[in-house]
C-alpha positions as YAML, in Angstrom:
chain: A
units: angstrom
residues:
- id: 1
  name: MET
  ca: [112.09, 122.55, 1.49]
- id: 2
  name: PRO
  ca: [109.33, 121.03, -0.65]
- id: 3
  name: LEU
  ca: [110.12, 118.49, -3.34]
- id: 4
  name: ILE
  ca: [107.46, 120.00, -5.62]
- id: 5
  name: THR
  ca: [106.12, 123.54, -5.68]
- id: 6
  name: TRP
  ca: [102.71, 124.02, -7.27]
- id: 7
  name: ASN
  ca: [102.55, 126.66, -9.98]
- id: 8
  name: ASP
  ca: [100.44, 127.45, -13.02]
- id: 9
  name: THR
  ca: [102.57, 125.28, -15.30]
- id: 10
  name: LEU
  ca: [100.95, 122.31, -13.54]
- id: 11
  name: SER
  ca: [97.39, 123.54, -14.10]
- id: 12
  name: VAL
  ca: [95.26, 121.50, -16.50]
- id: 13
  name: LYS
  ca: [92.59, 124.26, -16.34]
- id: 14
  name: ILE
  ca: [90.00, 121.83, -14.96]
- id: 15
  name: THR
  ca: [89.32, 122.96, -11.40]
- id: 16
  name: LYS
  ca: [88.56, 119.57, -9.85]
- id: 17
  name: PHE
  ca: [91.76, 118.03, -11.18]
- id: 18
  name: ASP
  ca: [93.89, 121.05, -10.34]
- id: 19
  name: GLU
  ca: [92.65, 120.77, -6.75]
- id: 20
  name: GLU
  ca: [93.35, 117.05, -6.67]
- id: 21
  name: HIS
  ca: [96.81, 117.61, -8.17]
- id: 22
  name: LYS
  ca: [97.52, 120.22, -5.47]
- id: 23
  name: GLU
  ca: [96.56, 117.65, -2.83]
- id: 24
  name: LEU
  ca: [98.90, 115.11, -4.45]
- id: 25
  name: VAL
  ca: [101.71, 117.69, -4.38]
- id: 26
  name: LYS
  ca: [101.02, 118.31, -0.69]
- id: 27
  name: MET
  ca: [101.02, 114.59, 0.08]
- id: 28
  name: ILE
  ca: [104.23, 113.97, -1.89]
- id: 29
  name: ASN
  ca: [105.92, 116.85, -0.07]
- id: 30
  name: ASN
  ca: [104.75, 115.39, 3.24]
- id: 31
  name: LEU
  ca: [106.18, 112.00, 2.30]
- id: 32
  name: HIS
  ca: [109.40, 113.66, 1.17]
- id: 33
  name: ASP
  ca: [109.67, 115.25, 4.63]
- id: 34
  name: THR
  ca: [109.12, 111.93, 6.39]
- id: 35
  name: VAL
  ca: [111.95, 110.39, 4.36]
- id: 36
  name: THR
  ca: [114.26, 113.42, 4.57]
- id: 37
  name: TYR
  ca: [113.91, 113.74, 8.32]
- id: 38
  name: ALA
  ca: [114.16, 109.96, 8.89]
- id: 39
  name: GLN
  ca: [110.86, 109.69, 10.72]
- id: 40
  name: GLY
  ca: [110.98, 105.88, 10.58]
- id: 41
  name: PHE
  ca: [109.56, 103.08, 8.52]
- id: 42
  name: GLU
  ca: [106.17, 103.16, 10.23]
- id: 43
  name: VAL
  ca: [105.57, 106.84, 9.49]
- id: 44
  name: VAL
  ca: [106.84, 106.51, 5.93]
- id: 45
  name: SER
  ca: [104.69, 103.41, 5.40]
- id: 46
  name: ARG
  ca: [101.54, 105.10, 6.73]
- id: 47
  name: THR
  ca: [102.17, 108.28, 4.73]
- id: 48
  name: LEU
  ca: [102.87, 106.32, 1.54]
- id: 49
  name: LYS
  ca: [99.70, 104.23, 2.01]
- id: 50
  name: GLU
  ca: [97.65, 107.43, 2.31]
- id: 51
  name: LEU
  ca: [99.26, 108.64, -0.92]
- id: 52
  name: VAL
  ca: [98.53, 105.32, -2.68]
- id: 53
  name: ASN
  ca: [94.88, 105.50, -1.63]
- id: 54
  name: TYR
  ca: [94.46, 109.13, -2.65]
- id: 55
  name: THR
  ca: [96.25, 108.55, -5.95]
- id: 56
  name: GLN
  ca: [93.90, 105.68, -6.80]
- id: 57
  name: THR
  ca: [90.90, 107.86, -5.98]
- id: 58
  name: HIS
  ca: [92.24, 110.71, -8.13]
- id: 59
  name: PHE
  ca: [92.99, 108.38, -11.04]
- id: 60
  name: LYS
  ca: [89.46, 106.97, -10.82]
- id: 61
  name: HIS
  ca: [87.97, 110.49, -10.99]
- id: 62
  name: GLU
  ca: [90.18, 111.42, -13.91]
- id: 63
  name: GLU
  ca: [89.50, 108.23, -15.87]
- id: 64
  name: GLU
  ca: [85.74, 108.44, -15.35]
- id: 65
  name: PHE
  ca: [85.74, 112.02, -16.63]
- id: 66
  name: LEU
  ca: [87.93, 111.17, -19.62]
- id: 67
  name: GLN
  ca: [85.66, 108.26, -20.50]
- id: 68
  name: LYS
  ca: [82.57, 110.45, -20.21]
- id: 69
  name: CYS
  ca: [84.21, 112.91, -22.63]
- id: 70
  name: ASN
  ca: [85.28, 110.14, -25.04]
- id: 71
  name: TYR
  ca: [88.90, 111.18, -24.69]
- id: 72
  name: SER
  ca: [90.80, 109.48, -27.52]
- id: 73
  name: GLU
  ca: [93.93, 108.74, -25.46]
- id: 74
  name: LEU
  ca: [92.12, 107.27, -22.47]
- id: 75
  name: GLU
  ca: [93.63, 103.77, -22.70]
- id: 76
  name: ALA
  ca: [97.21, 105.08, -22.81]
- id: 77
  name: HIS
  ca: [96.43, 107.41, -19.92]
- id: 78
  name: LYS
  ca: [94.98, 104.54, -17.88]
- id: 79
  name: GLU
  ca: [98.08, 102.46, -18.58]
- id: 80
  name: GLU
  ca: [100.34, 105.23, -17.22]
- id: 81
  name: HIS
  ca: [98.17, 105.33, -14.11]
- id: 82
  name: ARG
  ca: [98.26, 101.54, -13.71]
- id: 83
  name: LYS
  ca: [102.07, 101.41, -13.95]
- id: 84
  name: PHE
  ca: [102.50, 104.22, -11.43]
- id: 85
  name: VAL
  ca: [100.13, 102.65, -8.91]
- id: 86
  name: ALA
  ca: [101.97, 99.33, -9.29]
- id: 87
  name: LYS
  ca: [105.31, 101.03, -8.55]
- id: 88
  name: ILE
  ca: [104.17, 102.93, -5.50]
- id: 89
  name: THR
  ca: [102.26, 99.91, -4.18]
- id: 90
  name: MET
  ca: [105.41, 97.81, -4.52]
- id: 91
  name: LEU
  ca: [107.33, 100.43, -2.57]
- id: 92
  name: TRP
  ca: [104.66, 100.57, 0.10]
- id: 93
  name: CYS
  ca: [104.79, 96.77, 0.45]
- id: 94
  name: ALA
  ca: [108.57, 96.80, 0.75]
- id: 95
  name: ILE
  ca: [108.57, 99.59, 3.34]
- id: 96
  name: THR
  ca: [105.75, 97.98, 5.31]
- id: 97
  name: LEU
  ca: [107.53, 94.64, 5.34]
- id: 98
  name: SER
  ca: [110.72, 96.35, 6.52]
- id: 99
  name: SER
  ca: [108.86, 98.11, 9.31]
- id: 100
  name: ASN
  ca: [107.39, 94.81, 10.50]
- id: 101
  name: ASP
  ca: [110.79, 93.07, 10.65]
- id: 102
  name: VAL
  ca: [109.77, 90.24, 8.36]
- id: 103
  name: ASP
  ca: [112.17, 88.41, 6.10]
- id: 104
  name: ARG
  ca: [114.54, 91.17, 5.02]
- id: 105
  name: GLY
  ca: [115.86, 88.90, 2.27]
- id: 106
  name: PHE
  ca: [112.48, 89.16, 0.59]
- id: 107
  name: VAL
  ca: [112.49, 92.93, 1.02]
- id: 108
  name: GLU
  ca: [115.96, 93.08, -0.54]
- id: 109
  name: GLN
  ca: [114.67, 91.05, -3.50]
- id: 110
  name: ILE
  ca: [111.96, 93.65, -4.01]
- id: 111
  name: PHE
  ca: [114.51, 96.48, -3.88]
- id: 112
  name: ASP
  ca: [116.83, 94.56, -6.24]
- id: 113
  name: PHE
  ca: [113.98, 94.25, -8.70]
- id: 114
  name: GLN
  ca: [113.18, 97.92, -8.23]
- id: 115
  name: ARG
  ca: [116.80, 98.92, -8.90]
- id: 116
  name: LYS
  ca: [116.93, 96.80, -12.03]
- id: 117
  name: TYR
  ca: [113.64, 98.30, -13.14]
- id: 118
  name: SER
  ca: [114.96, 101.81, -12.51]
- id: 119
  name: ARG
  ca: [118.69, 101.53, -13.12]
- id: 120
  name: GLU
  ca: [119.36, 105.23, -12.74]
- id: 121
  name: LEU
  ca: [118.60, 105.18, -9.03]
- id: 122
  name: ASN
  ca: [120.60, 103.53, -6.26]
- id: 123
  name: SER
  ca: [118.63, 103.94, -3.06]
- id: 124
  name: SER
  ca: [115.01, 103.40, -2.17]
- id: 125
  name: ALA
  ca: [114.75, 106.92, -0.71]
- id: 126
  name: ALA
  ca: [116.13, 108.49, -3.88]
- id: 127
  name: TYR
  ca: [113.90, 106.21, -5.93]
- id: 128
  name: LEU
  ca: [110.85, 107.17, -3.90]
- id: 129
  name: GLN
  ca: [111.54, 110.89, -4.17]
- id: 130
  name: ASP
  ca: [112.38, 110.72, -7.86]
- id: 131
  name: LEU
  ca: [109.42, 108.51, -8.64]
- id: 132
  name: LEU
  ca: [106.93, 110.69, -6.84]
- id: 133
  name: GLY
  ca: [108.30, 114.11, -7.68]
- id: 134
  name: SER
  ca: [109.39, 113.53, -11.24]
- id: 135
  name: TRP
  ca: [106.55, 111.25, -12.21]
- id: 136
  name: LEU
  ca: [103.80, 113.57, -11.03]
- id: 137
  name: VAL
  ca: [105.30, 116.69, -12.60]
- id: 138
  name: ASN
  ca: [106.08, 114.92, -15.88]
- id: 139
  name: HIS
  ca: [102.72, 113.17, -16.00]
- id: 140
  name: VAL
  ca: [100.79, 116.38, -15.36]
- id: 141
  name: ARG
  ca: [102.87, 118.43, -17.80]
- id: 142
  name: LYS
  ca: [102.61, 115.86, -20.59]
- id: 143
  name: ALA
  ca: [99.70, 113.43, -20.32]
- id: 144
  name: ASP
  ca: [97.32, 115.55, -18.24]
- id: 145
  name: MET
  ca: [98.00, 118.70, -20.23]
- id: 146
  name: LYS
  ca: [96.87, 116.83, -23.35]
- id: 147
  name: TYR
  ca: [93.45, 116.16, -21.90]
- id: 148
  name: GLY
  ca: [93.40, 119.64, -20.38]
- id: 149
  name: ALA
  ca: [93.83, 121.16, -23.82]
- id: 150
  name: ALA
  ca: [91.42, 118.75, -25.49]
- id: 151
  name: LEU
  ca: [88.70, 119.12, -22.89]
- id: 152
  name: HIS
  ca: [89.22, 122.75, -21.84]
- id: 153
  name: GLY
  ca: [85.99, 124.29, -20.65]
- id: 154
  name: LYS
  ca: [84.45, 120.99, -19.61]
- id: 155
  name: GLN
  ca: [84.15, 120.24, -15.93]
- id: 156
  name: PRO
  ca: [83.45, 116.90, -14.23]
...
């Protein structure tokens, strides 16, 4: 069962970004499956790294377009992107370190920091799924919809 199902409430009405958002949904659902079906640290690490890379590419496209259009909330939008990339990169590092059997004490320190940073979540798997699923849906429905409405009709 997918973590996120694409529907029109996620459409920003800018074709390029709707397509990229659909790809992000697909990648998040794939990662959700790797965690749900316990496919191992290596698979989760590789899948998360692909998501990190694609997310950075998508954010770059979005930010370049918003800058070109002189979008008034660009800096706040970029800050949301920066924080999200930092979180998922930290998770990728922690998972990668775990899969390579390095100092697990260090990995636990990262997860302790993560839990303190996100007190409502207790496990890294729940954190990962909540972070990816909730963040994307909330970000698209709030921040991205703002630029979608402001820039409707313009295409990158």
